[in-house]
N, C-alpha and C positions, 0 to 999 in steps of 0.2 A: 604479567608475572605478579604473583602474590608474595609479598615479603614474608619470610619466616622469622619468628621470634624464638630465640633460644635463651634459656636462663640456666645458670649453674650456681649452686650454693655449696661452699666448702666449710667444714668445721674441723679444726685440728687441735688435738691435745698433745702436749709434749711432757716428757720427763727427761731433764737434761742436767748435766754438770756444768757449772759456770766457774771460770777462773779469771782473776784480774792480775795483770802485771803492772804494778805501780811504776810509772816513769818519773813522775814528779810528786813524791809523797809530801802531804801537808805536815808541817811541823808543829802547828798549834791550832787552836780553835778557829782562827781567822785566816790561816794560810791555805790557799787553794792547792788542790792536788789533781793529778791527771793520770789515767791508766788505760791500758788496752784490755779488752774483754774477749775471751774465747769461750765457745759453748759447743758441746757435743752431746747427743743423746738419741732418744727414740721418739717418734711421733705416731699418733693414730689419727688417720684422716677419714672422714665420712663426707662423701660428695653426692649431692642430688642434682640431676640434670633433667630438664624438661624442654621439649621442642614440639610445637605443633600438636599438642594434646597427648603426647607420648612422654612418659617419664621413666627414669631408671636411676639406680643408685649403686654405689660401690664403696667399699672400705678397704683400708690397707694399713699396715704397720711397717715402718722403715726408718732409716737413719735420718737425723737432722743435724745441722751444724750452723754456727753463726759466728760473727765477729763484730766488734764494736769498740766504743770508747766511753769512759766515764770521767766526768769532771766533778770534783768535790769543791764546791764554792766555800763551804764552811764544814765543820764537823757534822752538822745536822742537815745540810741541804746539798743534794747532788743532782746531776742530770746525766742520763745515759742515751746514747744513740746506738742502735743495733740493726744489723742486717742478718736475716736468717733464711736458710734454704731447707725445705722439706722435700726429700727425694721420693719419687714414685707414688704420689698421692693418687688415689682412684682404685680401679680394679681392672681385671681382664675384660669384664663385661662392658664397662663404659670407657675403658682406656685409662692410661696413667699420664701424669704430668708432674713436673717439678714446680712447687709453689715457692715463692719468695715473699718476704715481708720486711719492710723497713719500719722501725718504731723509734719514737722519741719519748722518753719518760722522765718524770721528776720524782725524786725520793726525798722524804722528810723523815728524819730519825728523831725519836722522842726519848 
């Protein structure tokens, strides 16, 4: 039996509205704050698949959404953690799947 090698590469662009619900608002420059994040919008996915010398690609546009949290350590330094879901990425020719992403980011305001 010869093993088959398959590869897939997904690129996703999104346009989304993000809202924050502050649960512990910071009261001064040194007071930490905490809030929940909600996100909803549209995504455009481009997926390339190759297996055994055969390649195919597909694109789609569909809904995306996400949830997360934000910690404000100071007025100028924050951290976010977000989970996002991109529905029906792919196409009819290669198949569709839901993509999920978990991200952690730091923000510095000047």
